[in-house]
The first five atom37 places (N, CA, C, CB, O) and aatype in JSON, in Angstrom:
{
  "aatype": [20, 20, 20, 20, 20, 20, 20, 20, 20, 20, 20, 20, 20, 20, 20, 20, 20, 20, 20, 20, 20, 20, 20, 20, 20, 20, 20, 20, 20, 20, 20, 20, 20, 20, 20, 20, 20, 20, 20, 20, 20, 20, 20, 20, 20, 20, 20, 20, 20, 20, 20, 20, 20, 20, 20, 20],
  "atom_mask": [
    [1, 1, 1, 1, 1],
    [1, 1, 1, 1, 1],
    [1, 1, 1, 1, 1],
    [1, 1, 1, 1, 1],
    [1, 1, 1, 1, 1],
    [1, 1, 1, 1, 1],
    [1, 1, 1, 1, 1],
    [1, 1, 1, 1, 1],
    [1, 1, 1, 1, 1],
    [1, 1, 1, 1, 1],
    [1, 1, 1, 1, 1],
    [1, 1, 1, 1, 1],
    [1, 1, 1, 1, 1],
    [1, 1, 1, 1, 1],
    [1, 1, 1, 1, 1],
    [1, 1, 1, 1, 1],
    [1, 1, 1, 1, 1],
    [1, 1, 1, 1, 1],
    [1, 1, 1, 1, 1],
    [1, 1, 1, 1, 1],
    [1, 1, 1, 1, 1],
    [1, 1, 1, 1, 1],
    [1, 1, 1, 1, 1],
    [1, 1, 1, 1, 1],
    [1, 1, 1, 1, 1],
    [1, 1, 1, 1, 1],
    [1, 1, 1, 1, 1],
    [1, 1, 1, 1, 1],
    [1, 1, 1, 1, 1],
    [1, 1, 1, 1, 1],
    [1, 1, 1, 1, 1],
    [1, 1, 1, 1, 1],
    [1, 1, 1, 1, 1],
    [1, 1, 1, 1, 1],
    [1, 1, 1, 1, 1],
    [1, 1, 1, 1, 1],
    [1, 1, 1, 1, 1],
    [1, 1, 1, 1, 1],
    [1, 1, 1, 1, 1],
    [1, 1, 1, 1, 1],
    [1, 1, 1, 1, 1],
    [1, 1, 1, 1, 1],
    [1, 1, 1, 1, 1],
    [1, 1, 1, 1, 1],
    [1, 1, 1, 1, 1],
    [1, 1, 1, 1, 1],
    [1, 1, 1, 1, 1],
    [1, 1, 1, 1, 1],
    [1, 1, 1, 1, 1],
    [1, 1, 1, 1, 1],
    [1, 1, 1, 1, 1],
    [1, 1, 1, 1, 1],
    [1, 1, 1, 1, 1],
    [1, 1, 1, 1, 1],
    [1, 1, 1, 1, 1],
    [1, 1, 1, 1, 1]
  ],
  "atom_positions": [
    [[6.83, -2.37, -11.78], [5.76, -1.94, -10.99], [4.84, -2.98, -10.41], [5.02, -1.08, -11.74], [4.36, -3.91, -11.06]],
    [[4.63, -2.76, -9.12], [3.7, -3.57, -8.44], [2.45, -3.0, -8.05], [4.26, -4.07, -7.37], [2.29, -1.85, -8.47]],
    [[1.52, -3.47, -7.38], [0.43, -2.91, -6.54], [0.03, -3.61, -5.24], [-0.72, -2.84, -7.33], [0.13, -4.83, -5.15]],
    [[-0.41, -2.9, -4.32], [-0.77, -3.48, -3.1], [-2.59, -2.97, -3.13], [0.35, -2.79, -1.67], [-3.1, -1.99, -3.68]],
    [[-3.13, -3.91, -2.43], [-4.78, -3.41, -2.65], [-5.0, -3.61, -1.06], [-6.05, -4.57, -3.88], [-4.54, -4.62, -0.52]],
    [[-5.66, -2.69, -0.37], [-6.1, -2.68, 0.9], [-7.53, -2.49, 0.58], [-5.44, -1.64, 1.82], [-7.89, -1.96, -0.47]],
    [[-8.48, -2.98, 1.63], [-9.99, -2.93, 1.59], [-10.28, -2.9, 3.16], [-10.74, -4.31, 0.75], [-9.61, -3.47, 4.02]],
    [[-11.35, -2.17, 3.35], [-11.88, -2.31, 4.82], [-13.28, -1.41, 4.91], [-10.65, -1.71, 6.01], [-13.4, -0.34, 4.3]],
    [[-14.07, -1.86, 5.55], [-15.38, -0.81, 5.82], [-15.11, 0.13, 6.69], [-16.65, -1.43, 6.37], [-15.77, 1.16, 6.55]],
    [[-14.23, 0.09, 7.71], [-13.76, 0.99, 8.63], [-12.57, 1.59, 8.37], [-13.68, 0.48, 9.76], [-11.5, 0.99, 8.22]],
    [[-12.77, 2.94, 8.3], [-11.44, 3.85, 7.76], [-10.3, 4.02, 8.65], [-11.82, 5.33, 7.45], [-9.15, 4.25, 8.3]],
    [[-10.82, 3.88, 10.08], [-9.68, 3.56, 10.92], [-8.83, 2.55, 10.89], [-10.0, 3.5, 11.92], [-7.62, 2.63, 11.12]],
    [[-9.39, 1.63, 10.64], [-8.72, 0.32, 10.32], [-8.12, 0.15, 9.16], [-9.52, -0.69, 10.38], [-7.23, -0.7, 9.07]],
    [[-8.37, 0.64, 8.44], [-7.73, 0.87, 7.0], [-6.51, 1.55, 6.95], [-8.6, 1.65, 6.11], [-5.48, 1.14, 6.42]],
    [[-6.67, 2.64, 7.56], [-5.62, 4.06, 8.01], [-4.46, 3.2, 8.61], [-6.37, 5.39, 9.42], [-3.31, 3.32, 8.17]],
    [[-4.79, 2.3, 9.68], [-3.8, 1.43, 10.7], [-3.14, 0.45, 9.63], [-4.71, 0.46, 12.08], [-1.91, 0.49, 9.58]],
    [[-3.8, -0.42, 8.79], [-3.24, -1.24, 8.01], [-2.33, -0.58, 6.8], [-4.29, -2.04, 7.58], [-1.24, -1.11, 6.57]],
    [[-2.71, 0.49, 6.06], [-2.01, 0.91, 5.3], [-0.69, 1.56, 6.05], [-2.79, 1.67, 4.53], [0.47, 1.24, 5.79]],
    [[-1.03, 2.39, 6.87], [0.35, 2.96, 7.7], [1.36, 1.71, 8.04], [-0.14, 3.75, 9.34], [2.51, 1.77, 7.59]],
    [[1.04, 0.77, 8.69], [1.83, -0.23, 9.23], [2.37, -0.73, 7.8], [1.0, -1.35, 10.23], [3.58, -0.99, 7.88]],
    [[1.93, -0.92, 6.72], [2.57, -1.54, 5.73], [3.58, -0.79, 4.94], [1.66, -2.03, 4.95], [4.49, -1.32, 4.3]],
    [[3.36, 0.43, 5.03], [4.29, 1.75, 4.52], [5.33, 1.74, 5.67], [3.38, 3.43, 4.42], [6.46, 2.12, 5.36]],
    [[5.18, 1.46, 6.59], [6.3, 1.78, 7.69], [7.07, 0.5, 7.53], [5.72, 2.06, 9.37], [8.28, 0.55, 7.73]],
    [[6.49, -0.65, 7.17], [7.32, -2.1, 7.16], [8.14, -2.01, 5.66], [6.08, -3.68, 7.23], [9.15, -2.67, 5.43]],
    [[7.57, -1.18, 4.81], [8.17, -1.25, 3.42], [8.56, 0.13, 3.13], [7.16, -1.82, 2.3], [8.15, 0.67, 2.11]],
    [[9.34, 0.74, 3.96], [9.75, 2.25, 3.64], [10.91, 2.54, 2.55], [10.27, 2.91, 5.0], [11.42, 3.6, 2.2]],
    [[11.12, 1.23, 2.16], [12.17, 1.36, 0.84], [11.5, 1.51, -0.3], [13.09, 0.15, 0.58], [12.15, 1.95, -1.25]],
    [[10.25, 1.23, -0.48], [9.59, 1.16, -1.72], [9.37, 2.68, -2.15], [8.23, 0.31, -1.59], [9.28, 3.53, -1.27]],
    [[9.27, 3.07, -3.62], [8.92, 4.15, -4.06], [7.52, 4.2, -4.6], [9.81, 4.49, -4.88], [7.29, 3.66, -5.68]],
    [[6.42, 4.91, -3.8], [5.15, 4.9, -4.0], [5.07, 6.01, -5.52], [4.32, 5.43, -2.47], [5.63, 7.09, -5.72]],
    [[4.27, 5.31, -6.29], [4.14, 5.78, -7.75], [2.55, 6.86, -7.76], [4.0, 4.12, -8.94], [2.32, 8.04, -8.05]],
    [[1.81, 5.83, -7.33], [0.41, 6.22, -7.42], [-0.51, 5.68, -6.35], [-0.1, 5.8, -8.7], [-0.32, 4.54, -5.93]],
    [[-1.67, 6.54, -5.79], [-2.37, 5.88, -4.98], [-4.03, 6.02, -5.35], [-1.95, 6.37, -3.61], [-4.57, 7.12, -5.48]],
    [[-4.61, 4.97, -5.48], [-6.32, 5.1, -5.98], [-7.0, 4.83, -4.87], [-6.92, 4.01, -7.19], [-6.39, 4.32, -3.92]],
    [[-8.6, 5.17, -4.74], [-9.39, 5.1, -3.65], [-10.73, 5.0, -4.49], [-9.22, 6.37, -2.57], [-11.05, 5.74, -5.42]],
    [[-11.45, 3.93, -3.97], [-12.86, 4.02, -4.34], [-13.58, 3.76, -3.27], [-13.28, 3.18, -5.39], [-13.0, 3.08, -2.43]],
    [[-14.78, 4.12, -3.02], [-15.56, 3.85, -1.86], [-17.02, 3.38, -2.44], [-15.63, 5.19, -0.86], [-17.63, 3.62, -3.48]],
    [[-17.3, 2.49, -1.11], [-18.71, 1.96, -1.51], [-19.07, 1.47, -0.14], [-18.77, 0.72, -2.77], [-18.86, 2.22, 0.82]],
    [[-19.6, 0.25, 0.05], [-19.81, -0.62, 1.37], [-18.43, -0.45, 1.91], [-20.26, -2.33, 1.14], [-18.53, -0.07, 3.08]],
    [[-17.17, -0.57, 1.53], [-15.82, -0.61, 1.95], [-15.24, 0.28, 1.25], [-15.17, -1.8, 1.86], [-15.75, 0.71, 0.21]],
    [[-13.99, 0.74, 1.77], [-13.1, 1.71, 0.99], [-11.99, 0.94, 0.46], [-12.54, 2.91, 1.86], [-11.41, 0.28, 1.32]],
    [[-11.49, 0.83, -0.86], [-10.65, 0.36, -1.51], [-9.47, 1.12, -1.48], [-11.09, 0.14, -2.6], [-9.74, 2.3, -1.69]],
    [[-8.28, 0.92, -1.29], [-7.18, 1.41, -1.6], [-6.17, 0.97, -2.18], [-6.86, 1.73, -0.88], [-5.53, 0.14, -1.54]],
    [[-5.72, 1.31, -3.43], [-4.56, 0.73, -4.08], [-3.19, 1.72, -4.28], [-5.08, 0.25, -5.47], [-3.0, 2.83, -4.77]],
    [[-2.54, 0.93, -3.75], [-0.84, 1.84, -4.07], [0.01, 0.89, -5.02], [0.35, 2.09, -2.32], [0.32, -0.3, -4.89]],
    [[0.26, 1.72, -5.94], [1.17, 1.39, -6.78], [2.38, 1.79, -6.62], [0.87, 1.66, -7.79], [2.56, 2.95, -6.27]],
    [[3.46, 0.94, -6.83], [4.87, 0.99, -6.33], [5.87, 0.41, -6.85], [4.98, 0.59, -5.25], [5.52, -0.62, -7.43]],
    [[7.26, 0.68, -6.93], [8.26, 0.35, -7.45], [9.16, -0.11, -6.34], [8.71, 1.34, -8.23], [9.24, 0.52, -5.29]],
    [[9.95, -1.41, -6.61], [10.79, -2.0, -5.76], [12.25, -1.31, -6.25], [10.65, -3.67, -5.86], [12.45, -1.15, -7.45]],
    [[13.35, -0.87, -5.17], [14.57, -0.59, -5.69], [15.21, -2.03, -6.37], [15.47, 0.07, -4.48], [14.83, -3.15, -6.02]],
    [[16.17, -1.8, -7.33], [16.59, -2.63, -8.12], [18.0, -3.15, -7.32], [16.7, -1.98, -9.56], [19.09, -2.94, -7.86]],
    [[17.94, -3.78, -6.1], [18.85, -4.06, -5.08], [19.08, -5.53, -5.44], [18.31, -3.74, -3.58], [18.12, -6.3, -5.56]],
    [[20.52, -5.98, -5.64], [20.62, -7.42, -5.62], [20.48, -8.2, -4.27], [21.87, -7.73, -6.18], [20.89, -7.7, -3.22]],
    [[19.86, -9.55, -4.32], [19.89, -10.04, -2.78], [21.13, -10.38, -2.16], [19.11, -11.24, -2.6], [22.01, -10.87, -2.87]],
    [[21.31, -10.22, -1.12], [22.54, -10.58, -0.72], [22.35, -12.04, 0.0], [23.17, -9.43, 0.21], [21.28, -12.36, 0.53]],
    [[23.57, -12.95, -0.04], [23.11, -14.05, 0.54], [24.43, -14.65, 0.22], [21.72, -14.71, 0.04], [24.67, -15.82, 0.53]]
  ]
}
């Protein structure tokens, strides 16, 4: 399991950043998402990567 943390005081920028990351990493399996709000919103995405051998 891995985690990716996003943080921004602007929810619109946070949304764009998260959506872009999810689009770029559409092969991951999202397991959990947590959020905390204060001066900035912090979003943590817990995920697994598929067990695929590296080609090369």
